[in-house]
N, C-alpha and C positions, 0 to 999 in steps of 0.2 A: 621616589617620593620626596616631597619637600620636608623641611624640618619643623615647620610651625605654621600656624594660621597666618601670621604676619608675612611669612615668606610666600605663601600661596597668594595672598592678596597682592603683594608687590609684583609677582610674576603675571597675575591676571591683568593688572593695570597696565603693565608694559605691553602685553600682547594685545590689549583692546584699545590702546591709545588712539588709534585712527578711526574708531567706530563712532559714528554720530548717532545721537538719540533721534529716533524717528519722530516726525511731527505728531503723529497720533498718540504717542506715548510720552510726550514731553512733560505732562503734568503728573505723571505717575512715578513714584519711587519704589524700587524693588530693593529692599534692605535685607541683606543676609548677615546675620549676627552669630557670633560664636560664644557659647556658654563658657564663662571664665574658668570654671572649675573642672572642665573636661580635659583630660590629658591627651595630647596629640600622639597619634600612632598611625599605622598604615591604613587601618579601617576608617579612622576619622578623616584622614586625607581624602580617601575615596568618597566619603559621604559629603565632605565640603565641595569637592569637584562636582558631584552629582547634583546637589542642591543648587549650586551656582549655575551650572549649565542649563538646568530646567527653567530658571526664571530669567535667563539672560536675553531672550529674544523670541518673538513670534508666539503663536498660540500653543505650540508644543515644545518650545525650547530648541527648535531646529534652526532658528534664525538669529538675527542680531537686532539691536536698536532699542533695548530697554536701558533705562538709567539704573544700573546695578551699583550699589554701594555696600560697604562693609563696615562692621564695627563689632566690638565685644558687647555681650549682653548688658554689662554694667554701664556702657556708654550709650545704650539705645535711646533713652529718653532725651539726652542732650542732642543726639544726632537728629532726632525728630524735631526738636526745637529749632535746629539750624536749617531745616528743610524749607524750601519754597514751593514744594509740590502741593497738589490738591488732594491726592490720595496715596496711600502707601500699602504695599503688600509686604508684610514683615514676616520673615521666615528664619527659623533657627537652622543652623547646620544640622543635618540629620533628617530634614524633611525630604520626602520623595513623592513624586506625583505620577499617576497613570495618565499618559498623554495620548492614549490610543482611541478614545471614545469618539464616535460620530453619531449624529442624529440628523436624518434626512440630508445627508451630504455635508453637514456642517460639523466642524471640529468642536469638541467639548473638552475642556480641561480646567485645571485650577486657575489658569490664566484667564480663560473666558469667564470663569466664575467671579474673578476679581473685577473684570470689566463690567459684568452685570451688577456687582456690588456698587461700583462707582456710579453707574446710571441710576441706581435705586434711591440715592439720597440718604441711605441709612448711615448711622453714626459709626458703628463698630461691629465687626463680626469676628468672633474668636471662639476658642474652646473654653466654655464657662465651667468652672469648678465651684459648686455650691453645696457642700455637705451639710446635713442637718445640724443646727446649733453651732456652726463654725463660720468663720469669716469666709466670704466668697472672693475668688480671684480668677484671673484669666491665665490659662496655661500658656507658657511662652512659645510653644512650638510653631504657631502660625496665627497671624492676625491680619485682617483687612481693616484699614482705618481711614475714615474721612477726615483729612487733616484740617479742612476748612472749619468743620464743626468742632473738631478737637480744640482748635485755637479759640473759637467762640466761647467755649466752656472752660477756658483757663489752662489748657494743656495739662490735664490731669495725668498722673502716673497710672499707666494701665498694665504694663508688664515691666517689672523692675526686680533686679536681683537683690534689692535691699528691702523687699516686702512693702514698699510704699503703695504698690498697686493692689491692695486688698481692702475689703469693705465689710463692716459690721452691720450697717444699716441698709437693707435692701429687701425687695420683694422679688419673687421669682415664679415662673410657671409651675404648676403642680406636676406636669408631666416631666419625664426624663428620656433621653435617648437610650441610656442604659444605666443600670444600678440606681442609686438614689441621689446622684450629685451632678447630673448633666442636663440641666434644664434648657429648653429651646430659647428662652430669653431671661433676662434679668434687668430689673429696674433699680439702679443705684441712686441714692439721694444726690440731687444736684447734677445728674447726667442724663442724657437721652438714653433710650432703651438700647441695650447691648444684646445682639442676637447671636445664636450659636450656628455653626455650620450644619447644613441639612444632611440627611442621610445620603443623598446622592453626592454631595460635596465630600463627605467623609469617605465614601467608597472610592473616590478618585485620588486618595492620598494616604500616606502613613508616616509615622514618625519612629525613628529608630530607638529613642530613649537611651541610646548608647549602652544598651545592655548586651551581655554575651558577646563581647567584642572579639573573643577568640574563636567563636563558632563559625560554621561555614558561611552563613549569610553575610557576615561582616567583613570577611577577608576576600578581597578581589581575586586572589590567586586560586580560591576554591570555586569561583563561579564557572570557570572553564577548565577543562582538561585539554591536553594537547595530544592529538592523534598523530603519532609519528609516521604511521604507514601512509596516511593521506596528506601529511605535512600541513595540517590545518587545525583550528580550534573547534572544539565541540562543547555543547552544554554538559555540565557535570551532573550526574545523577545523585551526587552526594549532598547537594545543597538543599536546604529546607524551604521549598517553594510555598509552603503553607504559612510561613511566617509573614505577617502583614507587610512589614517594610520590604522584605525581599520579593514578595509577590508583586508589589507595585514596581519595584526596580526592574524586575524581569519581564514586565508586561510587553515591552517592545524589543526584548533582547532575543535574537535568534536569527539564523541564516535565512535569507530571502532573496529571490530574484525579482527585480523590478522590471515589469513589462515595458513601462514607459519611464522616461527620465523625470526627475522631480525638479530639475533646473532648466532654465531656458538656454537656447543657443547663444553662445558668447561671440562678440566681435573677435575676429582673428586678423593677424597681419597678412598683407599681400606678399606672400613669400612661398618658396618651394621648400619642401622638407624631404629628408631621406627616410625617416622612420617615424611612426605615429604610435603612441601608447594611449590606450583608453580602457576604462573599466568595462565589464560585460553589460552593465545595466542599460536597459532601454536601447535607444538608437543613436546615442551621441557619436559613436565611432563612425557610423554610416553617414551622419549629417556632416561631420567635420571632413571626412574623406571627400564627400561631394563638394562642400564649400571651398576646400583648398585645392580641388582638382588633384588630389594626392595620388601618386603612382607607385609609392614604395611599399615597404613591409608594414603591416598593421599588427601590433601586439595587443591582444585582448587579454586582460589579466583579472584575476579574482583570487581571494584567499579561500574560496569555497569551491571544491571540485564539482559539486552538483550544479553550481551556477555556470561554470565553464562548459559542462556537458549540455546544459539547457541552451546556452547561447550558440554552441556549435550546431545543435540540432535545428534551431530556428533558422540559422544562416544556411546550412546545407540544404534544407527543404524549402527555404524562402517562404516561411509559413505565413498564411493569412491570419488575421486576427481570430477568426473562428477556429482555425487549427491550433493556435496558441492556447485558446481556452480549452480545447479538447485535451491538449497535452497537460495543462494544469490539472484538469479533472482526473485524467488517467494516471499521472505520475504521483499525485498526492504531494508534490513538492510545493513549498510555500512561494507561490508566484504572486506578487503584489500587483493589483490592477489599480492604477491611479485615476481611472476615469471617474470614480466616485468622489474624488477630491478636487473640487473646482479650481483652487489656485494652482495645484500641481498640474492639472489637466491643461490649463491655459499656458503654463510655462512649457510643457511638453509640445504643445501645438506650434510653438515658435520654430520647431525643427521641421514641421510639415505634417500633412495628414499621414495616416498609417500607410495608405497605398503609395504615397510619394516616398516615404521612408523605406517601404518594401522594395521599390524600384532602385533606390540608392543601395540597399543591401545586396540586391542581385548584381548590380554593377560592381560593387566592391568585391564580391565573392569571385566574379569572373576576371577582374582585372588586377586585383591586388593579392600579394602573398599574405596569408593570415596565419598567425601563430597564436596558440592558446597557452597562457602561462598560469600555473598555480603559484601565486605570489602574494604574500602579505606586504603591501606597499609600505607599511610602517616599519617593517623589519625586512627589507628586500635582500635578496642574494646579490650583492654588488659585484661579485665575480661573474655572475651570469649576465648582469646588465652591461658590464664594461665593454665587451667586444661589439655589442649592438649600438652603443652610443658614442664610442671613442671616435673623435674627429668628425662626427656626423652632425647634420642639421636636424634637430629633434623637436617634434611636437609632443609635449607630455601633458596629458590631461589627468589630473588626480581627482577630479570631481569633488565630492564633499567628504572624501574618505577620512581626512584628518579631523574634521569637525563632526563626524557621524557619531550618533549615540552609542553604537556598538564599539567604536574605537575608544570612546571615553569610558565605556564599561570595562574594557580589558586593560587599557593603559592608563597610567597616571598622567595628569595634566603636564607636568614638567617633562615627562618622558616623551609625550607627543610633540612638544615644542622642540626638544632636542633632536628627535628623529626627522621632523619636518625641515629643520635647518640643515641637518646632515645630508638629506636627499638633495636639497638645492645645491649645497656645496659640492657634492659629487658631480652633479650635472654641469655646474659651472666649470669645474676642473677638467672634465673629460670630453665634453661636446665641443664641436666647432661653434655652434650656436644653438640655443634652446629657448623655445617658447613654452612657458610654464603657466598652467592655469588650474585653479581649484581653491578649496577653502583652507584657511589656516586652522589650527586647533580651536581657535575662538570663533570659527564659522564665517568670518568675513572673506569674501572672494578676493582672490589675487590673480591677475593675469598680466604677464609681462615677459619681455626678454630678460633672461637671467645670465646669459653668456653670449 
């Protein structure tokens, strides 16, 4: 773990230096701030990593391209004054979002909620606290702000550690979301109406409140146990999944086999290779073996034994799509079908139709030597790797493993950066030549000769 919020921010900025803000997000600020009085420890490090990752790119935090900036809570107002954006999603360290919802094939998340807010023309959406006979204020955990309107009304303090953002003169709705202090809207003298997050929006997120930092949900070491017999990680039964923060955090945490790939086929060098490494998910191994006209050994690896067994069965039987669905139903194993996810489906189709991929798979099984390795690529057995890569020309596909939300759940950000660099250094030292492709811990794709 890093030693402070400042150190985390420095490392994040170094690792994301080459990422460009995508055109469709250029007017949006994603501001992650740190409450000044919260003491840094291992659980706060993990919460900072989680919040940052979830707002850093895409509709589910799985991509890149958002303009993510950082500050302390006491600096937030000044930071907004310096901003040139039109809208801001302002989140405290400790916010977590459920990024798994879909409706009619469309992803729904707190990011899409923010996009909808920007389209609405509303002034501000936040967690309103308006207790009877007391000053009203906005809780600092999460706020969506129309910066254009905010500037038109004199840049008022809305969330401030020095209590400047509180109001004695206001009217509010008679209803509450819960208790007697959470109105759906509030009218403050001299400002446009401020609205509260809806029930659906609240369901998709939670805030840690930095409480019970020593309990199971706050400590990342308690989220997973280690199964020594299977040499893999498993969900711990000790953690409190009913706790709101933890239940949102764990909504997409768990082993799964991806029937199709979630990334497109990448351009590859016109070169011959001795050995090819690829994850078990989807058909990327088959597609690259076909594209490269590869004749050597294929190493299919996964940190989960069930995924290896599933992949081996699909290859051995050269399963049709119908047979894969039957296996999914019969086994009860979490086999994710990306067909319902249109962007992922389009990326997967760049590799070919399923029948085309199935033909590639049959050819690979007949003409290539295939080995199945139980291996956590973030902490690989380098002694096992060495004789396979030493002096060889290697094609090494790491896919999205280092930027994957499961990897970020188990490892600290600085640990992922360290291990990513360590793997590349090992391959540079021992291979004759190595083509390396996949995501960095900050999710940007890298594909290049590294030796």
